[in-house]
Backbone as CSV, one residue per row, in Angstrom:
resi,resn,N_x,N_y,N_z,CA_x,CA_y,CA_z,C_x,C_y,C_z
1,MET,219.093,43.057,-11.500,217.745,42.176,-11.661,217.301,42.936,-10.572
2,ILE,215.419,43.163,-10.281,215.007,42.482,-9.492,214.403,41.241,-8.791
3,SER,214.360,41.526,-7.775,214.021,40.288,-6.505,212.676,39.852,-5.990
4,PRO,211.834,39.455,-6.466,210.539,39.529,-6.316,210.359,39.191,-4.383
5,ASP,209.730,39.826,-4.621,209.406,39.428,-2.164,208.045,38.514,-2.879
6,LEU,209.270,37.795,-2.438,207.571,36.261,-2.319,207.067,36.073,-1.321
7,ALA,207.002,36.379,-0.049,206.041,36.325,1.273,204.907,36.288,0.580
8,PRO,204.688,38.052,-0.126,203.492,38.448,0.165,202.679,37.311,-1.107
9,LEU,203.505,36.753,-1.594,202.776,35.972,-3.130,201.976,35.216,-2.526
10,GLU,203.303,33.967,-1.543,202.721,33.345,-0.574,202.059,32.923,0.043
11,ASN,201.498,34.297,0.515,200.395,34.274,1.504,199.090,34.581,0.761
12,LEU,199.127,35.179,-0.566,197.773,34.839,-1.409,198.077,33.368,-1.682
13,ALA,199.257,32.206,-2.462,198.554,31.411,-2.291,198.105,30.449,-1.167
14,LYS,198.227,30.394,-0.144,197.865,29.786,0.952,195.993,30.087,0.915
15,ILE,195.817,31.158,0.569,194.606,31.603,0.934,193.431,31.651,-0.607
16,GLY,194.526,30.881,-1.532,193.644,30.475,-2.480,193.788,30.990,-3.438
17,LYS,194.754,32.743,-3.662,193.915,33.596,-4.992,195.620,33.189,-5.822
18,LEU,196.634,33.152,-5.792,197.600,32.249,-6.592,198.093,30.928,-6.439
19,LYS,198.263,30.625,-7.196,198.706,29.006,-7.637,200.139,29.001,-7.490
20,PRO,200.523,28.314,-6.610,202.508,28.041,-7.193,202.441,26.663,-8.240
21,GLU,203.546,27.686,-8.850,203.525,26.691,-9.918,205.050,26.805,-11.217
22,PRO,206.173,25.992,-11.226,207.643,26.125,-11.702,206.928,27.313,-13.263
23,SER,208.318,28.391,-13.244,208.705,29.212,-13.925,208.337,28.564,-15.308
24,ASP,208.146,28.738,-16.502,208.749,27.778,-17.221,208.928,28.974,-18.642
25,ALA,210.597,29.195,-18.842,211.087,30.228,-19.919,210.518,30.144,-20.952
26,ARG,209.342,29.146,-22.309,208.753,29.359,-22.944,207.779,29.998,-23.055
27,GLU,207.461,29.810,-21.875,205.844,30.295,-21.612,205.949,32.049,-21.341
28,SER,207.110,31.683,-20.573,207.454,33.706,-20.367,208.308,34.461,-21.937
29,ALA,208.611,33.970,-22.527,209.241,34.429,-23.450,207.804,34.359,-24.428
30,GLY,207.133,33.852,-24.312,205.764,33.790,-25.414,204.665,34.794,-24.483
31,LEU,204.758,35.115,-23.651,204.454,35.951,-23.614,204.574,37.775,-23.222
32,ILE,206.383,37.591,-22.932,206.991,38.696,-22.852,206.590,39.247,-25.101
33,ARG,207.191,38.465,-25.257,206.278,38.710,-27.225,205.293,38.914,-27.580
34,SER,204.345,38.757,-27.034,202.827,39.082,-26.790,202.664,39.932,-26.886
35,ALA,203.220,40.902,-25.582,203.776,41.975,-24.980,204.370,42.789,-25.927
36,THR,205.251,42.438,-26.439,205.645,43.485,-27.461,205.375,44.007,-28.791
37,VAL,204.619,42.639,-28.697,203.748,43.019,-30.567,202.438,44.004,-30.363
38,ARG,201.380,43.550,-29.358,201.148,44.179,-28.942,200.974,45.580,-28.238
39,LEU,201.889,46.164,-27.457,202.285,46.945,-27.509,203.071,48.116,-28.153
40,HIS,203.304,47.341,-29.529,204.191,48.163,-31.482,202.393,48.213,-31.659
41,ASP,201.917,47.747,-31.670,200.939,47.996,-32.349,199.699,49.075,-32.061
42,ALA,199.779,49.179,-30.322,198.935,50.135,-29.506,199.640,51.490,-29.902
43,ARG,200.317,51.687,-30.615,201.356,53.035,-30.797,200.654,53.609,-32.166
44,ASN,199.894,52.271,-33.164,199.837,52.806,-34.405,198.637,53.935,-33.606
45,THR,198.685,55.228,-34.469,197.521,55.692,-34.183,196.708,56.046,-35.532
46,ALA,196.686,54.783,-36.267,195.835,54.991,-37.512,194.579,54.243,-37.180
47,LEU,194.770,53.059,-35.688,193.486,52.512,-35.025,192.916,52.993,-34.471
48,SER,191.648,52.980,-34.167,190.580,53.823,-33.546,191.459,53.422,-31.960
49,ILE,190.737,54.698,-31.499,191.217,55.299,-29.533,190.784,53.232,-28.719
50,GLU,189.532,52.894,-29.088,189.308,51.605,-28.402,190.189,50.419,-28.693
51,SER,190.349,50.148,-29.917,191.848,49.068,-30.561,193.624,49.490,-30.086
52,ARG,193.150,50.215,-29.782,194.642,51.099,-29.158,194.336,50.942,-27.663
53,PHE,193.483,50.909,-27.088,193.330,50.604,-25.556,193.425,49.003,-25.634
54,ASP,192.606,48.419,-26.108,192.807,46.935,-25.837,194.268,45.966,-26.642
55,LEU,194.452,46.805,-27.286,196.028,46.201,-27.399,197.050,46.737,-26.570
56,ALA,196.628,47.494,-25.900,198.075,48.190,-24.237,197.511,47.262,-23.683
57,TYR,196.069,47.515,-23.297,195.669,46.136,-22.150,196.187,45.436,-21.826
58,ASN,196.380,44.193,-23.255,196.712,42.978,-23.451,198.210,42.947,-22.768
59,ALA,198.553,44.250,-23.757,199.947,44.001,-23.539,200.794,44.395,-22.188
60,ALA,199.565,45.158,-20.934,200.327,45.193,-20.379,199.772,44.120,-19.141
61,HIS,199.042,42.994,-19.242,198.376,41.914,-19.333,199.489,40.642,-18.811
62,SER,199.676,40.782,-20.612,201.234,39.517,-20.697,202.484,40.024,-19.933
63,ALA,202.824,41.076,-19.975,203.742,41.645,-19.316,203.796,41.206,-17.549
64,ALA,202.611,41.508,-17.015,202.535,41.464,-15.286,201.946,40.248,-15.324
65,LEU,201.550,38.938,-16.663,201.569,37.606,-15.624,203.189,36.905,-16.204
66,ALA,203.477,38.185,-17.520,205.061,37.198,-17.022,206.124,37.294,-15.922
67,ALA,205.990,38.187,-15.628,206.698,38.278,-13.974,205.991,37.940,-13.038
68,LEU,204.785,37.621,-12.761,204.743,36.808,-11.931,204.761,35.142,-12.113
69,ARG,204.658,35.050,-13.467,204.790,33.280,-13.828,206.758,33.064,-13.807
70,ALA,207.144,34.016,-13.706,208.805,34.422,-13.717,208.793,34.532,-11.796
71,ALA,208.390,34.348,-11.097,208.434,34.328,-9.765,207.631,33.056,-8.794
72,GLY,207.788,32.709,-9.920,206.980,31.027,-9.844,205.512,30.663,-9.787
73,PHE,204.583,31.864,-9.551,202.768,31.269,-9.296,202.373,31.927,-10.965
74,ARG,200.873,31.701,-10.190,199.583,31.835,-11.520,197.904,31.909,-11.043
75,SER,197.574,32.849,-11.318,196.367,33.743,-10.537,195.509,32.605,-11.843
76,ASP,194.126,33.023,-11.439,193.023,32.462,-12.532,192.216,34.240,-12.662
77,ASN,192.508,34.844,-11.338,192.198,36.064,-11.727,192.880,37.673,-12.534
78,ARG,192.432,37.601,-13.338,193.095,38.682,-13.670,193.542,39.398,-13.783
79,TYR,192.701,40.541,-12.548,192.997,41.985,-11.783,194.539,41.462,-10.745
80,LEU,194.424,40.204,-10.621,195.781,40.026,-9.408,197.026,40.097,-9.938
81,VAL,196.784,39.865,-11.894,198.403,39.782,-11.981,199.297,41.441,-11.711
82,PHE,198.372,42.957,-12.128,198.439,43.854,-11.724,198.322,44.286,-10.528
83,GLN,197.861,43.912,-9.503,198.222,43.851,-8.209,199.656,43.734,-7.697
84,CYS,200.158,41.999,-8.079,201.075,41.534,-7.566,202.464,42.233,-8.271
85,LEU,202.400,43.528,-8.989,203.605,43.673,-9.452,204.668,44.640,-8.060
86,ALA,204.074,44.562,-7.613,204.510,45.444,-6.427,204.878,44.678,-5.808
87,HIS,205.018,43.266,-5.713,206.142,42.288,-5.624,206.883,41.359,-6.528
88,THR,206.654,41.505,-7.559,207.178,40.764,-8.579,208.334,41.629,-8.996
89,LEU,208.136,42.651,-9.573,208.570,43.922,-10.038,208.837,45.135,-8.908
90,SER,208.279,45.429,-7.474,208.643,46.572,-6.307,208.234,47.260,-7.413
91,LEU,207.256,47.487,-7.768,206.595,48.670,-8.919,206.043,49.061,-7.962
92,PRO,206.057,51.158,-7.671,205.154,50.996,-6.648,203.625,51.482,-6.923
93,ALA,202.675,51.995,-5.451,201.299,51.942,-6.220,200.922,52.409,-7.258
94,ALA,201.613,53.118,-7.655,201.001,54.773,-8.207,201.223,54.444,-9.368
95,GLU,201.942,53.364,-9.958,202.216,52.609,-11.125,201.021,51.300,-11.824
96,TRP,201.337,50.663,-10.877,200.273,49.065,-11.388,199.328,50.242,-10.807
97,ILE,198.655,50.737,-9.973,196.912,51.336,-10.454,196.410,51.885,-11.014
98,LEU,197.129,52.548,-12.267,197.013,52.834,-13.404,196.786,51.270,-14.102
99,LEU,197.541,50.234,-14.608,196.820,49.077,-14.480,196.092,48.679,-14.316
100,ASN,195.677,48.682,-12.849,194.204,48.531,-11.847,193.029,48.796,-13.067
101,GLN,193.179,50.789,-13.040,192.023,51.056,-13.360,191.855,50.819,-15.270
102,ALA,193.233,50.546,-15.829,192.532,49.840,-17.274,191.684,48.959,-16.875
103,HIS,192.076,47.576,-16.412,191.698,46.265,-16.522,190.130,46.850,-15.939
104,THR,189.541,47.591,-14.993,187.691,48.451,-14.686,188.070,48.692,-16.055
105,LYS,188.449,49.701,-16.310,187.636,50.511,-18.036,187.708,48.956,-18.500
106,ARG,188.943,47.566,-18.685,188.185,46.996,-20.019,187.419,46.474,-19.684
107,ASN,186.499,45.590,-18.402,185.876,44.988,-17.615,184.350,45.727,-18.542
108,LEU,184.168,46.840,-17.911,183.802,47.582,-17.566,183.084,47.655,-19.881
109,ALA,184.052,47.835,-20.548,183.930,47.550,-22.048,183.532,45.915,-22.068
110,GLU,183.617,45.037,-21.548,183.360,43.654,-22.022,182.219,43.324,-21.857
111,TYR,181.502,43.846,-20.826,180.387,43.033,-19.758,178.932,44.080,-19.830
112,GLU,179.943,45.105,-20.221,178.323,46.160,-20.305,178.572,46.875,-22.045
113,GLY,179.582,46.879,-22.358,179.732,47.274,-23.437,180.107,49.304,-23.244
114,ASP,180.387,49.976,-22.324,180.934,51.163,-21.613,182.721,51.261,-21.629
115,LEU,183.439,51.608,-22.589,184.607,52.175,-23.124,184.561,53.324,-23.153
116,ASP,185.130,53.503,-21.265,185.113,55.829,-22.088,186.435,55.507,-21.434
117,VAL,187.570,55.508,-22.552,189.015,56.114,-22.402,189.155,57.114,-23.494
118,THR,190.436,57.877,-22.545,191.170,59.370,-23.856,192.093,58.854,-24.639
119,GLU,192.560,59.939,-25.367,193.753,59.795,-26.044,195.403,59.726,-25.141
120,SER,194.938,61.066,-23.726,195.883,60.937,-22.884,196.039,59.532,-21.747
121,PHE,194.527,58.716,-21.306,195.058,57.636,-20.891,195.527,56.735,-21.607
122,VAL,195.545,56.453,-22.939,195.853,54.949,-23.614,197.321,55.600,-23.869
123,ALA,197.159,56.960,-24.222,199.729,56.967,-23.887,199.651,56.968,-22.742
124,GLU,199.132,57.169,-21.648,199.821,56.987,-20.279,199.941,55.129,-20.305
125,LEU,198.880,54.788,-20.478,198.517,53.502,-20.735,200.163,52.986,-21.495
126,ILE,200.512,53.033,-22.359,201.683,52.529,-23.541,202.465,52.764,-22.285
127,GLU,202.949,53.791,-22.268,204.196,54.580,-20.923,204.742,53.218,-20.369
128,GLN,204.096,53.423,-19.650,203.442,52.467,-18.245,203.943,50.658,-18.877
129,VAL,203.232,50.677,-19.997,203.780,49.045,-20.506,204.816,49.151,-20.784
130,GLU,205.364,50.535,-21.364,206.457,50.093,-21.540,207.476,50.073,-20.379
131,ARG,207.311,50.533,-18.985,208.428,50.709,-18.258,207.615,49.198,-17.596
132,VAL,207.330,48.803,-17.251,206.627,47.376,-17.194,207.526,45.937,-18.039
133,LEU,207.042,45.795,-19.382,208.341,44.908,-20.037,209.379,45.340,-19.930
134,GLN,209.633,46.352,-19.982,211.159,46.165,-19.341,212.271,46.023,-18.606
135,ALA,211.065,46.399,-17.442,211.819,45.438,-15.879,211.156,43.676,-16.325
136,VAL,210.548,43.534,-16.413,210.424,42.147,-17.245,211.122,41.036,-17.802
137,LYS,211.769,41.961,-18.708,212.812,41.365,-19.781,214.020,41.151,-19.096
138,ASP,214.355,42.797,-18.190,215.238,42.572,-17.038,215.807,41.212,-15.721
139,LEU,214.668,41.234,-15.853,214.182,39.791,-14.945,215.436,38.348,-14.998
């Protein structure tokens, strides 16, 4: 079982970036279920690359949020759930940075209509989400 590094999360709460909130087993189960279903669908190569990216990104967010909630915090900023993986799941920077890159790509698509993803990026994203989801399930 991974023990979260709470000190950095508590510091983020002190400056208002995170909100302390007791974890909720039902909420966590729902987030894990959502991530699992979306990740399964993201592997469906019959779907467009855009749809597969969207599904993988949302699976990543659900899994990362489940880790943050399990540590007893919540964030109003989507990008922070990925950056906090260094503390909630002890993920090395190289692993959560990919998820952060996906967040940037998602924002470009959502707010500017510009989605630039490749098959290899989506495949790498799916692999990373699998690892994050397994780590969350192991909490």
